C-alpha positions in Angstrom: 62.1 -15.9 2.0 59.3 -13.2 2.3 55.6 -13.9 1.6 55.6 -11.4 -1.3 58.5 -13.3 -3.0 56.8 -16.6 -2.5 53.6 -15.2 -4.0 55.4 -13.8 -7.0 57.2 -17.1 -7.6 53.8 -19.0 -7.3 52.2 -16.7 -9.9 55.2 -17.1 -12.2 55.0 -20.9 -12.0 51.3 -20.8 -12.7 51.8 -18.5 -15.7 54.3 -20.8 -17.2 52.2 -23.9 -16.5 49.0 -22.4 -18.1 51.1 -21.3 -21.1 52.5 -24.8 -21.5 49.0 -26.3 -21.1 47.6 -24.0 -23.8 50.3 -25.1 -26.3 50.1 -28.8 -25.4 46.3 -29.2 -25.2 45.1 -31.6 -28.0 41.7 -30.0 -28.6 40.8 -26.3 -29.2 38.3 -26.0 -26.3 40.9 -27.1 -23.7 43.5 -24.8 -25.3 41.1 -21.9 -25.1 40.3 -22.5 -21.5 44.1 -22.5 -20.8 44.5 -19.3 -22.7 41.8 -17.5 -20.7 43.4 -18.7 -17.5 46.8 -17.5 -18.8 45.3 -14.0 -19.5 43.9 -13.7 -16.0 47.2 -14.7 -14.4 49.0 -12.1 -16.6 46.6 -9.5 -15.2 47.8 -10.4 -11.7 51.4 -10.0 -12.9 50.6 -6.5 -14.3 48.9 -5.6 -11.0 52.1 -6.6 -9.2 54.0 -4.2 -11.6 51.5 -1.4 -10.6 50.3 -1.2 -14.2 46.6 -1.1 -13.4 45.5 0.1 -16.9 47.4 -2.7 -18.6 45.9 -5.2 -16.2 42.3 -4.0 -17.0 43.0 -4.3 -20.7 44.5 -7.8 -20.3 41.4 -9.0 -18.4 38.9 -7.3 -20.8 40.6 -7.9 -24.2 43.3 -10.5 -23.7 41.3 -12.9 -21.6 37.7 -11.8 -21.9 36.7 -11.0 -25.5 39.5 -12.9 -27.1 38.5 -15.9 -25.0 35.0 -15.6 -26.3 36.2 -15.2 -29.8 38.3 -18.4 -29.5 35.4 -20.3 -27.9 33.3 -19.3 -30.9 36.0 -20.5 -33.2 36.3 -23.8 -31.2 32.5 -24.3 -31.5 32.8 -23.9 -35.3 35.8 -26.2 -35.5 34.3 -28.9 -33.3 32.8 -30.9 -36.2 35.9 -30.6 -38.3 38.2 -31.6 -35.4 36.1 -34.8 -34.9 36.7 -35.8 -38.5 40.5 -35.1 -38.4 42.5 -38.2 -37.6 46.0 -37.3 -38.6 48.1 -35.2 -36.2 51.1 -33.0 -37.0 54.2 -35.1 -37.3 56.9 -35.0 -34.7 59.3 -33.2 -37.1 56.7 -30.4 -37.6 56.2 -30.1 -33.9 59.9 -29.9 -33.3 60.3 -27.2 -35.9 57.5 -25.2 -34.3 59.0 -25.6 -30.9 62.4 -24.5 -32.1 60.9 -21.4 -33.8 59.0 -20.4 -30.7 62.2 -20.9 -28.6 64.2 -18.8 -31.0 61.6 -16.0 -30.8 61.6 -16.2 -27.0 65.4 -16.0 -26.9 65.3 -13.0 -29.3 62.8 -11.1 -27.2 64.6 -11.9 -24.0 67.9 -10.7 -25.5 66.3 -7.5 -26.7 64.8 -6.7 -23.3 68.0 -7.5 -21.3 70.1 -5.4 -23.7 68.1 -2.2 -23.2 70.1 0.6 -21.6 69.8 1.3 -17.9 67.9 3.4 -17.2 65.8 2.9 -20.3 65.1 6.1 -22.3 61.7 7.5 -21.4 59.5 10.6 -22.0 57.5 9.9 -18.9 58.8 13.0 -17.1 57.9 15.3 -20.0 54.4 13.6 -20.4 53.7 14.1 -16.7 54.8 17.7 -16.8 52.5 18.4 -19.7 49.5 16.4 -18.3 47.9 19.4 -16.4 47.3 21.1 -19.8 44.9 18.3 -20.7 42.9 18.5 -17.6 43.2 14.8 -17.0 44.6 13.1 -14.0 45.3 9.7 -15.6 48.6 9.9 -17.5 47.7 6.8 -19.6 44.6 8.5 -20.9 46.5 11.7 -21.4 49.0 10.0 -23.6 46.4 8.1 -25.6 44.0 11.0 -26.2 46.5 14.0 -26.4 50.1 13.1 -26.9 49.6 10.3 -29.3 46.0 11.1 -30.4 46.7 10.4 -34.1 47.7 6.8 -33.3 44.6 6.3 -31.1 42.4 7.6 -34.0 44.0 5.2 -36.4 43.5 2.3 -34.0 39.7 3.0 -34.1 39.7 3.2 -37.8 41.5 -0.2 -38.0 38.8 -1.6 -35.7 36.1 -0.5 -38.1 38.0 -1.8 -41.1 38.5 -5.2 -39.4 34.7 -5.4 -38.9 34.2 -4.7 -42.6 36.7 -7.4 -43.3 34.7 -9.9 -41.2 31.5 -8.9 -42.8 33.1 -9.4 -46.3 33.3 -13.1 -45.5 29.5 -13.4 -45.6 28.0 -15.3 -48.5 26.2 -13.1 -51.0 22.7 -14.4 -49.9 23.5 -13.7 -46.3 24.8 -10.1 -46.6 21.5 -8.6 -45.4 21.1 -11.1 -42.5 22.4 -11.3 -39.0 25.5 -12.9 -37.4 24.9 -16.3 -35.9 26.9 -16.6 -32.6 28.0 -20.1 -31.9 29.2 -21.2 -28.4 30.1 -24.6 -26.8 28.2 -24.1 -23.5 25.4 -26.4 -22.4 22.0 -24.8 -22.1 21.4 -25.6 -18.4 19.7 -22.3 -17.4 22.8 -20.8 -15.7 23.7 -18.8 -18.8 20.2 -17.3 -19.1 20.3 -16.4 -15.4 23.6 -14.6 -15.8 22.3 -12.9 -18.9 19.4 -11.5 -17.0 21.2 -10.4 -13.9 24.7 -9.2 -15.0 24.0 -6.7 -17.9 22.6 -3.9 -15.7 25.7 -4.1 -13.4 27.9 -4.4 -16.4 26.4 -1.3 -18.0 27.0 0.7 -14.8 30.6 -0.7 -14.6 31.3 0.2 -18.2 30.1 3.7 -17.9 32.0 4.1 -14.6 35.3 2.9 -16.2 34.8 5.3 -19.1 34.1 8.3 -16.9 36.6 7.4 -14.2 39.3 6.9 -16.8 39.9 10.6 -17.1 41.5 10.7 -13.7 42.0 7.0 -12.6 42.7 3.7 -14.3 40.1 3.0 -16.9 38.9 4.6 -20.1 36.7 4.2 -23.1 38.3 1.0 -24.3 38.0 -0.8 -21.0 34.4 0.4 -20.5 33.4 -0.5 -24.1 34.8 -4.0 -23.6 32.6 -4.5 -20.6 29.6 -3.3 -22.5 30.5 -5.7 -25.4 30.8 -8.6 -23.0 27.4 -7.9 -21.6 25.8 -7.7 -25.0 27.5 -11.0 -26.1 26.2 -12.6 -22.9 22.7 -11.7 -23.9 23.2 -13.0 -27.4 24.8 -16.3 -26.3 21.9 -16.9 -23.9 19.4 -16.5 -26.7 17.7 -13.5 -25.1 18.4 -11.2 -28.0 19.5 -11.2 -31.6 22.4 -9.5 -33.3 21.2 -6.7 -35.6 21.0 -6.9 -39.3 24.3 -5.6 -40.8 22.4 -3.4 -43.2 20.6 -1.5 -40.4 21.3 2.2 -40.9 21.6 2.9 -37.1 24.2 0.2 -36.8 26.4 1.6 -39.5 26.1 5.1 -38.2 27.0 3.9 -34.7 30.0 1.9 -36.0 31.6 5.0 -37.5 30.4 7.5 -34.9 33.5 7.2 -32.7 36.2 7.7 -35.4 34.0 10.4 -37.1 33.7 12.4 -33.9 37.4 12.0 -33.2 38.3 13.2 -36.7 35.8 16.1 -36.5 37.3 17.4 -33.2 40.8 16.9 -34.7 40.0 19.0 -37.7 38.3 21.7 -35.5 41.6 21.8 -33.6 43.3 23.2 -36.7 41.2 26.3 -36.4 40.8 26.7 -32.6 44.1 25.4 -31.3 46.5 25.7 -34.3 47.1 22.1 -35.1 45.4 18.9 -36.0 44.1 17.0 -33.0 45.1 19.9 -30.7 42.8 20.9 -27.9 42.4 24.4 -26.4 43.7 24.2 -22.8 40.5 25.6 -21.3 38.3 22.9 -23.0 40.7 20.0 -23.4 39.1 17.7 -20.8 35.6 18.4 -22.1 36.5 17.7 -25.7 38.3 14.5 -24.7 35.2 13.2 -22.9 33.1 14.4 -25.8 35.2 12.1 -28.1 35.2 9.1 -25.7 31.4 8.8 -25.4 30.7 7.9 -29.1 34.1 6.1 -29.2 33.0 3.8 -26.4 29.8 3.0 -28.4 31.7 2.3 -31.5 34.3 0.1 -29.8 31.6 -1.9 -27.9 29.6 -2.6 -31.1 32.7 -3.5 -33.2 34.1 -5.8 -30.6 30.8 -7.6 -30.1 30.2 -7.9 -33.8 33.7 -9.2 -34.4 33.1 -12.0 -32.0 29.6 -12.7 -33.5 31.2 -13.2 -36.9 29.9 -12.5 -40.4 26.2 -12.4 -41.2 24.9 -15.8 -42.2 21.1 -15.8 -42.1 19.2 -14.5 -45.1 16.3 -12.3 -44.3 13.8 -10.5 -46.3 13.3 -6.7 -46.3 
């Protein structure tokens, strides 16, 4: 048996083990740690499948920011969990297990029943990629061939933030989010919050700029920036802005607004909504991605921080 096959079997066993641990863990903090480990192992799986962009997204979103979001939720639930004595009954657990098993079987059946080879537009996308000026086919698909979907995704992000802010009490609407975390204040967090953000800023900008031709993009870069900002907030070295700040609200809508403006301009200069003139396609896509990265970074960080809670004066 080859080394590569042994390695893949080991990763597969670890993925299944961490998934089972996340489900079986009795407290939310342990389950969250298992979930973060599960996401990191999935990124390795995606790398084995040569899907570098998906692996970057899994590390940044699936394991990184989602892990922070769940850790914040675990911190908020810690007091409530300490008071809860009753556990779900065996019957309820059995029903949940059967439901999960049924969904898994359904997904496996769907995947295995796909025709071989599976229908694909990859050849047509690669043939049309030079017209965009981009070297990264994933970015070309997201920003050109399905740009309308990408625009709507950013609008959904902004609406989700509005939904989180709407959970704030009336007296806290003009305040700031209060980020809770379960980490001990032993000085390590503050040290990392002082040393990592400059490197994270450079890495995020590199991922955004490099995404035009190599794996990366605005979303991955924005996630790194959001993680660095959250690290500073969690270490107590900074404060989340007031949600009523005008600059914050402008920055939150800057990405979708720029995307929409370029899309409308395409109706006049390229003959269709969200169409780019061939000679300026790459420049326009980069022009969209800069404010879009700012919007995504702010929205992701503020989603993790939660609704405003502290009442402040004008």
